[in-house]
GUMI-140560 format. One record per residue: x, y, z of N, C-alpha, C, O in turn; residue in one letter; residue number from 1. Coordinates in pm, whole numbers. Layout:
# GUMI-140560
nxx:nyy:nzz:caxx:cayy:cazz:cxx:cyy:czz:oxx:oyy:ozz:aa:i
X:Y:Z:X:Y:Z:X:Y:Z:X:Y:Z:A:NUM;
...
***
This chain:
# GUMI-140560
nxx:nyy:nzz:caxx:cayy:cazz:cxx:cyy:czz:oxx:oyy:ozz:aa:i
86:-117:0:0:0:0:90:123:0:184:133:79:M:1;
61:216:-90:145:335:-98:95:445:-5:-12:433:55:N:2;
171:550:7:140:658:101:10:729:65:-63:772:154:A:3;
-19:744:-64:-144:811:-106:-265:731:-63:-364:789:-17:T:4;
-260:601:-75:-372:517:-34:-395:525:116:-509:528:163:A:5;
-285:530:192:-296:542:338:-359:676:375:-447:681:461:V:6;
-315:784:312:-373:915:342:-520:922:304:-601:979:377:L:7;
-555:863:190:-694:861:150:-780:780:247:-894:817:274:N:8;
-725:672:301:-800:590:397:-819:665:528:-919:645:597:A:9;
-723:750:565:-732:824:690:-815:952:678:-855:1010:779:L:10;
-841:995:556:-917:1118:534:-1061:1098:583:-1119:991:560:R:11;
-1118:1197:648:-1258:1182:693:-1352:1169:573:-1322:1214:462:P:12;
-1466:1106:599:-1564:1083:494:-1611:1215:435:-1633:1312:508:W:13;
-1627:1219:304:-1677:1336:235:-1800:1296:155:-1802:1188:96:E:14;
-1902:1380:151:-2022:1346:75:-1993:1342:-75:-1894:1399:-122:P:15;
-2081:1274:-147:-2066:1264:-292:-2080:1401:-358:-2011:1432:-455:A:16;
-2171:1482:-305:-2189:1618:-356:-2138:1714:-251:-2158:1692:-131:R:17;
-2075:1817:-293:-2032:1919:-199:-2153:2003:-161:-2220:2058:-248:R:18;
-2181:2014:-30:-2292:2099:10:-2269:2243:-34:-2161:2299:-13:P:19;
-2369:2300:-95:-2359:2438:-142:-2494:2507:-123:-2599:2443:-125:A:20;
-2489:2636:-105:-2611:2715:-96:-2659:2741:-238:-2582:2785:-323:V:21;
-2786:2715:-263:-2845:2733:-395:-2897:2876:-405:-2961:2924:-312:I:22;
-2871:2945:-515:-2923:3082:-531:-3075:3085:-523:-3142:2991:-566:P:23;
-3128:3191:-468:-3272:3202:-444:-3353:3194:-573:-3468:3151:-570:I:24;
-3295:3234:-687:-3369:3226:-813:-3402:3082:-850:-3496:3058:-926:K:25;
-3324:2985:-797:-3353:2843:-820:-3419:2779:-699:-3482:2675:-713:W:26;
-3406:2838:-583:-3451:2775:-459:-3591:2816:-414:-3649:2749:-329:A:27;
-3646:2924:-468:-3773:2974:-414:-3886:2872:-423:-3969:2870:-331:W:28;
-3898:2787:-528:-4006:2689:-524:-3992:2590:-408:-4092:2544:-353:P:29;
-3870:2558:-370:-3849:2465:-259:-3893:2530:-127:-3957:2465:-44:A:30;
-3859:2657:-108:-3898:2725:15:-4051:2741:21:-4111:2722:127:Y:31;
-4112:2776:-91:-4258:2790:-93:-4325:2654:-71:-4424:2646:2:A:32;
-4272:2548:-132:-4328:2415:-112:-4314:2370:33:-4407:2314:91:S:33;
-4199:2395:91:-4179:2358:231:-4276:2434:322:-4329:2377:417:A:34;
-4299:2560:292:-4395:2639:370:-4534:2580:360:-4603:2565:460:T:35;
-4578:2547:237:-4710:2487:220:-4720:2352:290:-4825:2319:348:L:36;
-4613:2273:287:-4615:2143:356:-4622:2161:507:-4687:2082:575:Q:37;
-4557:2262:559:-4565:2288:703:-4704:2336:743:-4752:2302:851:L:38;
-4768:2415:658:-4906:2457:684:-4997:2334:684:-5081:2320:772:I:39;
-4980:2245:584:-5059:2122:577:-5038:2039:704:-5135:1989:763:Y:40;
-4913:2023:747:-4884:1944:867:-4950:2007:989:-5004:1936:1075:A:41;
-4947:2138:997:-5012:2207:1108:-5163:2187:1107:-5223:2166:1212:G:42;
-5224:2193:989:-5368:2169:979:-5403:2027:1021:-5500:2005:1093:Q:43;
-5324:1931:976:-5349:1791:1013:-5329:1770:1163:-5405:1697:1226:K:44;
-5227:1834:1220:-5207:1825:1364:-5323:1886:1442:-5364:1833:1544:G:45;
-5375:1997:1392:-5491:2062:1455:-5611:1968:1454:-5681:1955:1554:Y:46;
-5635:1904:1341:-5746:1808:1332:-5720:1686:1419:-5814:1629:1474:Y:47;
-5595:1643:1432:-5563:1528:1516:-5594:1557:1662:-5649:1471:1733:A:48;
-5560:1677:1708:-5588:1715:1846:-5739:1717:1871:-5785:1681:1979:V:49;
-5815:1758:1770:-5961:1762:1783:-6026:1626:1760:-6144:1609:1791:Q:50;
-5952:1529:1707:-6008:1398:1677:-6102:1402:1558:-6202:1330:1555:G:51;
-6070:1486:1460:-6155:1502:1341:-6083:1450:1218:-5961:1457:1208:R:52;
-6161:1398:1125:-6110:1360:995:-6129:1476:898:-6211:1565:924:L:53;
-6056:1475:789:-6074:1576:686:-5956:1671:680:-5850:1647:738:G:54;
-5979:1778:609:-5877:1881:593:-5948:2015:583:-6053:2025:520:I:55;
-5892:2119:643:-5954:2250:629:-5969:2289:482:-5875:2274:404:P:56;
-6084:2337:446:-6113:2371:307:-6179:2256:232:-6228:2275:121:G:57;
-6181:2139:293:-6242:2022:230:-6384:2001:281:-6431:2074:369:G:58;
-6451:1901:226:-6589:1874:269:-6592:1816:410:-6493:1762:459:P:59;
-6707:1829:474:-6721:1767:606:-6728:1615:586:-6786:1566:489:S:60;
-6669:1545:678:-6659:1399:667:-6783:1337:731:-6817:1370:844:V:61;
-6851:1247:659:-6969:1182:716:-6932:1091:834:-6820:1041:842:P:62;
-7027:1071:923:-7003:991:1043:-6966:847:1009:-6897:781:1086:A:63;
-7011:798:895:-6981:660:857:-6830:638:838:-6780:528:861:S:64;
-6759:741:795:-6614:727:776:-6540:717:908:-6433:656:916:Q:65;
-6594:777:1012:-6531:767:1143:-6533:623:1192:-6441:580:1262:Y:66;
-6638:549:1157:-6647:408:1198:-6543:323:1126:-6500:220:1178:A:67;
-6502:365:1006:-6403:289:928:-6260:312:976:-6172:231:947:E:68;
-6234:420:1048:-6100:453:1096:-6091:416:1243:-6168:466:1325:V:69;
-5997:326:1276:-5989:280:1415:-5937:388:1510:-5984:398:1624:S:70;
-5842:468:1465:-5786:574:1550:-5770:701:1465:-5675:715:1389:D:71;
-5864:791:1480:-5867:913:1400:-5742:998:1425:-5680:1047:1331:V:72;
-5706:1014:1551:-5590:1098:1583:-5463:1039:1522:-5380:1113:1469:A:73;
-5446:908:1530:-5327:845:1472:-5323:866:1321:-5216:893:1265:L:74;
-5437:854:1255:-5442:876:1110:-5401:1018:1076:-5325:1040:981:A:75;
-5449:1115:1151:-5416:1255:1123:-5271:1286:1159:-5206:1362:1087:Q:76;
-5220:1229:1269:-5080:1251:1303:-4988:1189:1199:-4881:1244:1170:W:77;
-5029:1075:1143:-4949:1013:1037:-4940:1105:916:-4833:1123:859:T:78;
-5053:1163:878:-5054:1256:765:-4975:1383:796:-4909:1438:708:L:79;
-4982:1429:920:-4902:1546:960:-4753:1515:949:-4675:1599:904:A:80;
-4714:1394:990:-4572:1358:981:-4527:1346:835:-4412:1376:803:S:81;
-4617:1301:746:-4584:1298:604:-4565:1438:548:-4479:1461:462:L:82;
-4645:1533:597:-4625:1673:558:-4490:1726:604:-4424:1799:530:G:83;
-4450:1690:727:-4318:1733:776:-4206:1668:695:-4107:1734:663:L:84;
-4222:1540:661:-4121:1472:578:-4110:1539:442:-4000:1555:389:L:85;
-4223:1577:383:-4220:1646:254:-4148:1780:264:-4075:1818:173:S:86;
-4168:1851:374:-4099:1979:393:-3948:1956:404:-3869:2034:350:A:87;
-3907:1850:473:-3764:1819:484:-3707:1784:347:-3597:1828:314:V:88;
-3780:1705:268:-3733:1669:134:-3718:1795:48:-3619:1810:-24:I:89;
-3816:1885:57:-3809:2008:-21:-3687:2091:18:-3617:2143:-69:A:90;
-3662:2103:146:-3547:2182:191:-3415:2112:161:-3315:2179:135:L:91;
-3414:1981:163:-3291:1907:131:-3246:1931:-12:-3128:1918:-44:A:92;
-3341:1966:-98:-3307:1991:-238:-3228:2121:-256:-3162:2140:-358:A:93;
-3234:2211:-158:-3171:2342:-176:-3079:2385:-63:-3003:2482:-78:V:94;
-3082:2317:49:-2997:2356:162:-2865:2280:158:-2859:2170:103:R:95;
-2760:2336:216:-2630:2268:213:-2632:2128:275:-2564:2038:225:P:96;
-2709:2106:383:-2713:1975:444:-2778:1871:353:-2762:1751:375:W:97;
-2851:1915:252:-2910:1822:156:-2806:1753:71:-2833:1648:12:G:98;
-2686:1810:62:-2578:1748:-12:-2529:1620:51:-2457:1543:-12:G:99;
-2566:1595:176:-2527:1471:243:-2615:1354:202:-2579:1238:223:L:100;
-2731:1384:143:-2823:1279:97:-2781:1240:-45:-2760:1327:-129:V:101;
-2769:1110:-73:-2735:1070:-210:-2837:1125:-310:-2958:1119:-288:P:102;
-2787:1178:-419:-2872:1241:-520:-2983:1149:-570:-3097:1194:-581:R:103;
-2956:1021:-602:-3066:935:-649:-3178:919:-546:-3295:911:-582:P:104;
-3141:913:-418:-3243:900:-313:-3328:1027:-305:-3450:1019:-288:L:105;
-3264:1141:-316:-3339:1267:-312:-3428:1282:-435:-3541:1330:-425:L:106;
-3377:1242:-552:-3461:1246:-672:-3581:1154:-658:-3691:1189:-701:L:107;
-3561:1037:-599:-3673:945:-577:-3777:1008:-486:-3897:996:-510:L:108;
-3732:1074:-381:-3825:1142:-292:-3900:1255:-359:-4020:1271:-339:G:109;
-3828:1334:-440:-3892:1447:-508:-3994:1402:-612:-4107:1451:-614:L:110;
-3954:1308:-698:-4044:1266:-805:-4144:1161:-758:-4252:1149:-816:W:111;
-4110:1084:-655:-4203:983:-604:-4326:1042:-539:-4431:979:-537:G:112;
-4316:1162:-487:-4431:1226:-425:-4525:1290:-528:-4638:1326:-495:T:113;
-4479:1303:-650:-4562:1366:-753:-4684:1280:-787:-4793:1333:-807:V:114;
-4666:1148:-794:-4775:1059:-836:-4895:1069:-742:-5006:1093:-790:V:115;
-4880:1052:-609:-4998:1067:-524:-5053:1210:-522:-5173:1229:-506:P:116;
-4966:1309:-538:-5014:1448:-541:-5100:1473:-664:-5205:1538:-654:A:117;
-5058:1422:-778:-5137:1438:-901:-5270:1365:-887:-5375:1418:-925:V:118;
-5267:1244:-832:-5392:1168:-813:-5488:1243:-721:-5608:1249:-747:A:119;
-5435:1301:-615:-5520:1378:-524:-5578:1501:-590:-5695:1534:-569:G:120;
-5498:1570:-670:-5548:1690:-737:-5652:1657:-844:-5747:1732:-864:Q:121;
-5635:1544:-911:-5738:1502:-1008:-5869:1476:-935:-5976:1514:-984:I:122;
-5861:1413:-819:-5982:1387:-740:-6049:1518:-696:-6170:1534:-710:H:123;
-5969:1610:-642:-6025:1737:-596:-6084:1815:-713:-6194:1871:-701:V:124;
-6014:1820:-826:-6066:1893:-943:-6196:1830:-991:-6289:1902:-1027:A:125;
-6204:1698:-992:-6328:1631:-1032:-6443:1665:-940:-6555:1687:-985:G:126;
-6415:1670:-810:-6520:1704:-713:-6566:1848:-728:-6685:1878:-717:E:127;
-6472:1938:-754:-6507:2079:-768:-6584:2103:-898:-6685:2172:-898:V:128;
-6536:2045:-1008:-6597:2070:-1138:-6728:1996:-1159:-6823:2050:-1215:L:129;
-6733:1871:-1113:-6850:1789:-1144:-6936:1759:-1023:-7046:1707:-1038:F:130;
-6890:1790:-903:-6964:1768:-779:-7026:1630:-776:-7145:1615:-747:A:131;
-6946:1528:-805:-6998:1392:-810:-7007:1328:-672:-7078:1230:-654:S:132;
-6936:1382:-575:-6936:1326:-441:-7003:1420:-343:-7082:1506:-383:G:133;
-6971:1404:-215:-7029:1495:-116:-6984:1639:-141:-6868:1665:-171:P:134;
-7078:1728:-128:-7048:1869:-154:-6953:1923:-48:-6952:1873:65:A:135;
-6877:2021:-81:-6794:2085:18:-6656:2125:-31:-6595:2213:29:G:136;
-6604:2063:-137:-6474:2105:-186:-6489:2241:-250:-6572:2260:-339:W:137;
-6409:2335:-207:-6417:2470:-261:-6320:2484:-377:-6221:2411:-388:S:138;
-6350:2579:-464:-6258:2609:-572:-6124:2657:-519:-6021:2634:-582:G:139;
-6126:2724:-404:-6002:2770:-342:-5910:2654:-303:-5788:2663:-316:G:140;
-5971:2545:-256:-5890:2427:-221:-5825:2369:-345:-5710:2324:-340:A:141;
-5898:2369:-456:-5842:2317:-581:-5729:2406:-630:-5625:2357:-674:A:142;
-5749:2537:-624:-5644:2631:-668:-5521:2618:-579:-5408:2617:-629:V:143;
-5541:2608:-448:-5430:2593:-356:-5354:2463:-385:-5231:2461:-384:Q:144;
-5428:2356:-410:-5365:2228:-440:-5286:2231:-570:-5175:2178:-576:G:145;
-5342:2292:-673:-5270:2302:-801:-5147:2392:-789:-5044:2366:-851:F:146;
-5158:2499:-710:-5042:2586:-690:-4931:2510:-617:-4814:2520:-653:A:147;
-4968:2434:-515:-4869:2355:-442:-4805:2249:-530:-4685:2225:-522:G:148;
-4887:2186:-613:-4834:2085:-705:-4740:2150:-807:-4635:2094:-839:L:149;
-4777:2266:-857:-4690:2336:-952:-4557:2375:-890:-4453:2364:-955:G:150;
-4560:2421:-765:-4435:2455:-696:-4348:2332:-676:-4226:2337:-695:L:151;
-4412:2221:-638:-4335:2098:-617:-4271:2050:-747:-4155:2009:-748:W:152;
-4348:2055:-857:-4294:2014:-987:-4178:2105:-1029:-4077:2057:-1081:L:153;
-4193:2236:-1007:-4084:2329:-1042:-3959:2299:-960:-3848:2300:-1012:A:154;
-3978:2272:-831:-3864:2242:-745:-3796:2112:-790:-3674:2107:-799:M:155;
-3874:2009:-818:-3817:1881:-862:-3745:1897:-995:-3639:1839:-1017:A:156;
-3803:1976:-1084:-3740:1999:-1215:-3608:2075:-1200:-3508:2038:-1261:W:157;
-3609:2181:-1119:-3486:2258:-1098:-3378:2170:-1037:-3262:2177:-1078:F:158;
-3415:2087:-940:-3316:2000:-877:-3262:1898:-977:-3142:1869:-979:F:159;
-3349:1844:-1061:-3307:1746:-1160:-3213:1809:-1262:-3114:1748:-1300:T:160;
-3244:1930:-1305:-3163:1998:-1406:-3031:2051:-1351:-2939:2078:-1427:R:161;
-3021:2067:-1221:-2904:2125:-1158:-2798:2018:-1137:-2740:2008:-1028:R:162;
-2771:1941:-1236:-2674:1831:-1229:-2534:1887:-1206:-2489:1976:-1278:R:163;
-2468:1833:-1106:-2330:1872:-1081:-2313:2003:-1008:-2199:2046:-987:G:164;
-2422:2069:-967:-2408:2196:-896:-2336:2173:-764:-2376:2087:-685:H:165;
-2233:2247:-742:-2160:2237:-616:-2049:2132:-621:-1975:2117:-523:G:166;
-2036:2058:-731:-1929:1960:-741:-1797:2032:-769:-1797:2142:-823:A:167;
-1688:1970:-734:-1558:2032:-764:-1541:2051:-914:-1593:1972:-994:P:168;
-1468:2153:-953:-1450:2184:-1096:-1387:2068:-1171:-1421:2044:-1287:A:169;
-1295:1995:-1108:-1230:1883:-1175:-1331:1772:-1208:-1321:1708:-1312:A:170;
-1427:1752:-1117:-1527:1647:-1141:-1622:1689:-1255:-1668:1603:-1331:A:171;
-1651:1818:-1266:-1743:1863:-1371:-1678:1857:-1509:-1746:1834:-1608:R:172;
-1549:1877:-1515:-1482:1882:-1644:-1432:1746:-1688:-1395:1728:-1804:T:173;
-1431:1649:-1599:-1380:1515:-1632:-1473:1440:-1724:-1445:1327:-1762:A:174;
***
């Protein structure tokens, strides 16, 4: 074993990507998405404390659905924790500590959340436009949902396109 190999083995671990601060012109969708996710988590936590199903701005939940859910508070706290996880994922895409997360894992988190979000927005839009289910979904809820989805898509797209940002110059030119 040569001296270079020994020094490399003794060097402290370094992340695959160098943590870097992302300029606000690329990071604003992530900050806005994280804010919306924190608001969602707060709303779900508020409903969990009250032992209620649903979401503010959504229709009132019929009593029959309460019978189908064994623990209403646990269901709402679970959704609140998913909102917090989404906020962390959004911030990891633009904050320096996000560079410690492997890029493929972060991409999976960013794009993997799009599928259920799109499905939910299709459902809300159908309820607002066609009123096929219980009344109560407001147009404002649909607009808020589409705005949040648009911000998330912009953030995921910016992160995907920002290949190599913060990497050493030698790695980018190799």
